[in-house]
ROFIKE-358589 format. One record per residue (C-alpha): x, y, z; residue in one letter; residue number from 1. Coordinates in Angstrom, 3 decimals, m for minus. Layout:
REM residues N
<r><xx>X</xx><yy>Y</yy><zz>Z</zz><resn>A</resn><resi>NUM</resi></r>
...
END
This chain:
REM residues 113
<r><xx>12.247</xx><yy>2.421</yy><zz>m17.476</zz><resn>M</resn><resi>1</resi></r>
<r><xx>9.419</xx><yy>0.453</yy><zz>m15.918</zz><resn>N</resn><resi>2</resi></r>
<r><xx>8.618</xx><yy>1.751</yy><zz>m12.435</zz><resn>I</resn><resi>3</resi></r>
<r><xx>8.528</xx><yy>m1.738</yy><zz>m10.881</zz><resn>V</resn><resi>4</resi></r>
<r><xx>12.045</xx><yy>m2.468</yy><zz>m12.140</zz><resn>D</resn><resi>5</resi></r>
<r><xx>13.196</xx><yy>0.945</yy><zz>m10.964</zz><resn>A</resn><resi>6</resi></r>
<r><xx>11.732</xx><yy>0.369</yy><zz>m7.502</zz><resn>L</resn><resi>7</resi></r>
<r><xx>13.536</xx><yy>m2.990</yy><zz>m7.315</zz><resn>D</resn><resi>8</resi></r>
<r><xx>16.814</xx><yy>m1.271</yy><zz>m8.183</zz><resn>R</resn><resi>9</resi></r>
<r><xx>16.169</xx><yy>1.450</yy><zz>m5.584</zz><resn>V</resn><resi>10</resi></r>
<r><xx>15.449</xx><yy>m1.231</yy><zz>m2.996</zz><resn>K</resn><resi>11</resi></r>
<r><xx>18.727</xx><yy>m2.997</yy><zz>m3.833</zz><resn>D</resn><resi>12</resi></r>
<r><xx>20.646</xx><yy>0.273</yy><zz>m3.484</zz><resn>R</resn><resi>13</resi></r>
<r><xx>18.939</xx><yy>0.992</yy><zz>m0.156</zz><resn>L</resn><resi>14</resi></r>
<r><xx>19.881</xx><yy>m2.493</yy><zz>1.032</zz><resn>D</resn><resi>15</resi></r>
<r><xx>23.529</xx><yy>m1.811</yy><zz>0.118</zz><resn>E</resn><resi>16</resi></r>
<r><xx>23.354</xx><yy>1.417</yy><zz>2.142</zz><resn>N</resn><resi>17</resi></r>
<r><xx>21.841</xx><yy>m0.322</yy><zz>5.177</zz><resn>G</resn><resi>18</resi></r>
<r><xx>18.580</xx><yy>1.629</yy><zz>5.096</zz><resn>A</resn><resi>19</resi></r>
<r><xx>15.964</xx><yy>1.548</yy><zz>7.825</zz><resn>R</resn><resi>20</resi></r>
<r><xx>13.004</xx><yy>m0.900</yy><zz>7.701</zz><resn>P</resn><resi>21</resi></r>
<r><xx>10.574</xx><yy>2.024</yy><zz>7.375</zz><resn>E</resn><resi>22</resi></r>
<r><xx>12.230</xx><yy>3.009</yy><zz>4.114</zz><resn>T</resn><resi>23</resi></r>
<r><xx>11.799</xx><yy>m0.514</yy><zz>2.747</zz><resn>F</resn><resi>24</resi></r>
<r><xx>8.138</xx><yy>m0.449</yy><zz>3.788</zz><resn>R</resn><resi>25</resi></r>
<r><xx>7.651</xx><yy>2.768</yy><zz>1.809</zz><resn>L</resn><resi>26</resi></r>
<r><xx>9.253</xx><yy>1.279</yy><zz>m1.307</zz><resn>V</resn><resi>27</resi></r>
<r><xx>7.237</xx><yy>m1.940</yy><zz>m0.907</zz><resn>D</resn><resi>28</resi></r>
<r><xx>3.990</xx><yy>0.039</yy><zz>m0.562</zz><resn>T</resn><resi>29</resi></r>
<r><xx>4.709</xx><yy>1.999</yy><zz>m3.737</zz><resn>I</resn><resi>30</resi></r>
<r><xx>5.723</xx><yy>m1.212</yy><zz>m5.514</zz><resn>R</resn><resi>31</resi></r>
<r><xx>2.444</xx><yy>m2.929</yy><zz>m4.548</zz><resn>R</resn><resi>32</resi></r>
<r><xx>0.545</xx><yy>0.035</yy><zz>m5.975</zz><resn>T</resn><resi>33</resi></r>
<r><xx>2.620</xx><yy>m0.084</yy><zz>m9.168</zz><resn>A</resn><resi>34</resi></r>
<r><xx>1.904</xx><yy>m3.778</yy><zz>m9.700</zz><resn>T</resn><resi>35</resi></r>
<r><xx>m1.880</xx><yy>m3.397</yy><zz>m9.576</zz><resn>Q</resn><resi>36</resi></r>
<r><xx>m3.798</xx><yy>m3.920</yy><zz>m12.817</zz><resn>P</resn><resi>37</resi></r>
<r><xx>m3.842</xx><yy>m0.826</yy><zz>m14.967</zz><resn>G</resn><resi>38</resi></r>
<r><xx>m0.633</xx><yy>0.635</yy><zz>m13.601</zz><resn>S</resn><resi>39</resi></r>
<r><xx>1.721</xx><yy>m1.846</yy><zz>m15.249</zz><resn>D</resn><resi>40</resi></r>
<r><xx>2.618</xx><yy>0.701</yy><zz>m17.934</zz><resn>Q</resn><resi>41</resi></r>
<r><xx>3.945</xx><yy>3.289</yy><zz>m15.451</zz><resn>A</resn><resi>42</resi></r>
<r><xx>7.349</xx><yy>4.593</yy><zz>m16.471</zz><resn>Q</resn><resi>43</resi></r>
<r><xx>10.030</xx><yy>6.710</yy><zz>m14.828</zz><resn>V</resn><resi>44</resi></r>
<r><xx>12.851</xx><yy>8.546</yy><zz>m16.599</zz><resn>R</resn><resi>45</resi></r>
<r><xx>15.592</xx><yy>7.785</yy><zz>m14.077</zz><resn>S</resn><resi>46</resi></r>
<r><xx>16.274</xx><yy>6.365</yy><zz>m10.646</zz><resn>L</resn><resi>47</resi></r>
<r><xx>17.156</xx><yy>9.854</yy><zz>m9.474</zz><resn>L</resn><resi>48</resi></r>
<r><xx>13.710</xx><yy>11.137</yy><zz>m10.451</zz><resn>E</resn><resi>49</resi></r>
<r><xx>12.068</xx><yy>8.210</yy><zz>m8.652</zz><resn>L</resn><resi>50</resi></r>
<r><xx>14.065</xx><yy>8.795</yy><zz>m5.459</zz><resn>V</resn><resi>51</resi></r>
<r><xx>13.133</xx><yy>12.483</yy><zz>m5.518</zz><resn>R</resn><resi>52</resi></r>
<r><xx>9.465</xx><yy>11.533</yy><zz>m5.866</zz><resn>R</resn><resi>53</resi></r>
<r><xx>9.789</xx><yy>9.144</yy><zz>m2.926</zz><resn>L</resn><resi>54</resi></r>
<r><xx>11.325</xx><yy>11.962</yy><zz>m0.882</zz><resn>M</resn><resi>55</resi></r>
<r><xx>8.166</xx><yy>14.021</yy><zz>m1.441</zz><resn>R</resn><resi>56</resi></r>
<r><xx>5.830</xx><yy>11.370</yy><zz>m0.019</zz><resn>T</resn><resi>57</resi></r>
<r><xx>4.026</xx><yy>11.972</yy><zz>3.299</zz><resn>P</resn><resi>58</resi></r>
<r><xx>5.905</xx><yy>9.033</yy><zz>4.846</zz><resn>V</resn><resi>59</resi></r>
<r><xx>9.270</xx><yy>10.638</yy><zz>4.064</zz><resn>A</resn><resi>60</resi></r>
<r><xx>8.123</xx><yy>13.988</yy><zz>5.449</zz><resn>H</resn><resi>61</resi></r>
<r><xx>6.848</xx><yy>12.385</yy><zz>8.652</zz><resn>A</resn><resi>62</resi></r>
<r><xx>9.929</xx><yy>10.227</yy><zz>9.282</zz><resn>N</resn><resi>63</resi></r>
<r><xx>13.351</xx><yy>11.868</yy><zz>9.238</zz><resn>V</resn><resi>64</resi></r>
<r><xx>15.105</xx><yy>8.494</yy><zz>9.011</zz><resn>G</resn><resi>65</resi></r>
<r><xx>13.296</xx><yy>7.577</yy><zz>5.810</zz><resn>V</resn><resi>66</resi></r>
<r><xx>14.071</xx><yy>10.994</yy><zz>4.350</zz><resn>Y</resn><resi>67</resi></r>
<r><xx>17.738</xx><yy>10.635</yy><zz>5.308</zz><resn>D</resn><resi>68</resi></r>
<r><xx>17.987</xx><yy>7.195</yy><zz>3.659</zz><resn>D</resn><resi>69</resi></r>
<r><xx>16.477</xx><yy>8.584</yy><zz>0.471</zz><resn>L</resn><resi>70</resi></r>
<r><xx>18.640</xx><yy>11.715</yy><zz>0.610</zz><resn>A</resn><resi>71</resi></r>
<r><xx>21.767</xx><yy>9.553</yy><zz>0.896</zz><resn>T</resn><resi>72</resi></r>
<r><xx>20.691</xx><yy>7.552</yy><zz>m2.144</zz><resn>L</resn><resi>73</resi></r>
<r><xx>19.880</xx><yy>10.762</yy><zz>m4.020</zz><resn>E</resn><resi>74</resi></r>
<r><xx>23.405</xx><yy>12.045</yy><zz>m3.382</zz><resn>G</resn><resi>75</resi></r>
<r><xx>24.930</xx><yy>8.793</yy><zz>m4.639</zz><resn>Q</resn><resi>76</resi></r>
<r><xx>22.813</xx><yy>8.851</yy><zz>m7.792</zz><resn>L</resn><resi>77</resi></r>
<r><xx>23.658</xx><yy>12.506</yy><zz>m8.464</zz><resn>E</resn><resi>78</resi></r>
<r><xx>27.360</xx><yy>11.742</yy><zz>m8.083</zz><resn>Q</resn><resi>79</resi></r>
<r><xx>27.094</xx><yy>8.786</yy><zz>m10.442</zz><resn>A</resn><resi>80</resi></r>
<r><xx>25.261</xx><yy>10.977</yy><zz>m12.946</zz><resn>S</resn><resi>81</resi></r>
<r><xx>27.963</xx><yy>13.653</yy><zz>m12.807</zz><resn>V</resn><resi>82</resi></r>
<r><xx>30.700</xx><yy>11.047</yy><zz>m13.267</zz><resn>E</resn><resi>83</resi></r>
<r><xx>28.891</xx><yy>9.461</yy><zz>m16.222</zz><resn>A</resn><resi>84</resi></r>
<r><xx>28.453</xx><yy>12.867</yy><zz>m17.872</zz><resn>A</resn><resi>85</resi></r>
<r><xx>32.166</xx><yy>13.588</yy><zz>m17.404</zz><resn>A</resn><resi>86</resi></r>
<r><xx>33.088</xx><yy>10.223</yy><zz>m18.964</zz><resn>R</resn><resi>87</resi></r>
<r><xx>30.799</xx><yy>10.872</yy><zz>m21.940</zz><resn>R</resn><resi>88</resi></r>
<r><xx>32.299</xx><yy>14.322</yy><zz>m22.423</zz><resn>E</resn><resi>89</resi></r>
<r><xx>35.836</xx><yy>12.927</yy><zz>m22.226</zz><resn>A</resn><resi>90</resi></r>
<r><xx>34.988</xx><yy>10.268</yy><zz>m24.820</zz><resn>E</resn><resi>91</resi></r>
<r><xx>33.434</xx><yy>12.851</yy><zz>m27.121</zz><resn>D</resn><resi>92</resi></r>
<r><xx>36.509</xx><yy>15.065</yy><zz>m26.945</zz><resn>S</resn><resi>93</resi></r>
<r><xx>38.909</xx><yy>12.307</yy><zz>m28.057</zz><resn>K</resn><resi>94</resi></r>
<r><xx>40.056</xx><yy>12.793</yy><zz>m31.632</zz><resn>P</resn><resi>95</resi></r>
<r><xx>38.632</xx><yy>10.311</yy><zz>m34.075</zz><resn>L</resn><resi>96</resi></r>
<r><xx>41.140</xx><yy>8.099</yy><zz>m35.881</zz><resn>P</resn><resi>97</resi></r>
<r><xx>41.787</xx><yy>8.929</yy><zz>m39.524</zz><resn>K</resn><resi>98</resi></r>
<r><xx>40.625</xx><yy>6.499</yy><zz>m42.166</zz><resn>S</resn><resi>99</resi></r>
<r><xx>42.921</xx><yy>4.521</yy><zz>m44.429</zz><resn>K</resn><resi>100</resi></r>
<r><xx>41.601</xx><yy>6.576</yy><zz>m47.336</zz><resn>K</resn><resi>101</resi></r>
<r><xx>42.819</xx><yy>9.788</yy><zz>m45.684</zz><resn>F</resn><resi>102</resi></r>
<r><xx>46.381</xx><yy>8.493</yy><zz>m45.466</zz><resn>Y</resn><resi>103</resi></r>
<r><xx>46.337</xx><yy>7.229</yy><zz>m49.066</zz><resn>K</resn><resi>104</resi></r>
<r><xx>45.201</xx><yy>10.645</yy><zz>m50.300</zz><resn>E</resn><resi>105</resi></r>
<r><xx>47.845</xx><yy>12.351</yy><zz>m48.165</zz><resn>L</resn><resi>106</resi></r>
<r><xx>50.537</xx><yy>10.101</yy><zz>m49.651</zz><resn>K</resn><resi>107</resi></r>
<r><xx>49.340</xx><yy>10.869</yy><zz>m53.184</zz><resn>Q</resn><resi>108</resi></r>
<r><xx>49.428</xx><yy>14.621</yy><zz>m52.530</zz><resn>R</resn><resi>109</resi></r>
<r><xx>52.963</xx><yy>14.362</yy><zz>m51.181</zz><resn>E</resn><resi>110</resi></r>
<r><xx>54.092</xx><yy>12.502</yy><zz>m54.342</zz><resn>R</resn><resi>111</resi></r>
<r><xx>52.616</xx><yy>15.204</yy><zz>m56.587</zz><resn>K</resn><resi>112</resi></r>
<r><xx>54.436</xx><yy>17.953</yy><zz>m54.670</zz><resn>S</resn><resi>113</resi></r>
END
């Protein structure tokens, strides 16, 4: 995922959580850096990874409020990840429906018996 898009999504999530202005300034600073020429190809694997990287910045270490906002978002993203994994596992464990061909062959075998 493009880092600029990911930062926009993180900013939206922080807004929903009622984050502090300092946290928005951090995200905006990183976003400005990511939009400079030459860095437009920057990618991030997930929002969770991005939030963890933001938590390791000097701004987050210097300001407990910023760190707390990011830690709250990290917890929400981890929970969503766990729930999505559980849904995928539940879907994978559902039995697949049998094909029409299977039932025709079964019927033919029963007639021969």
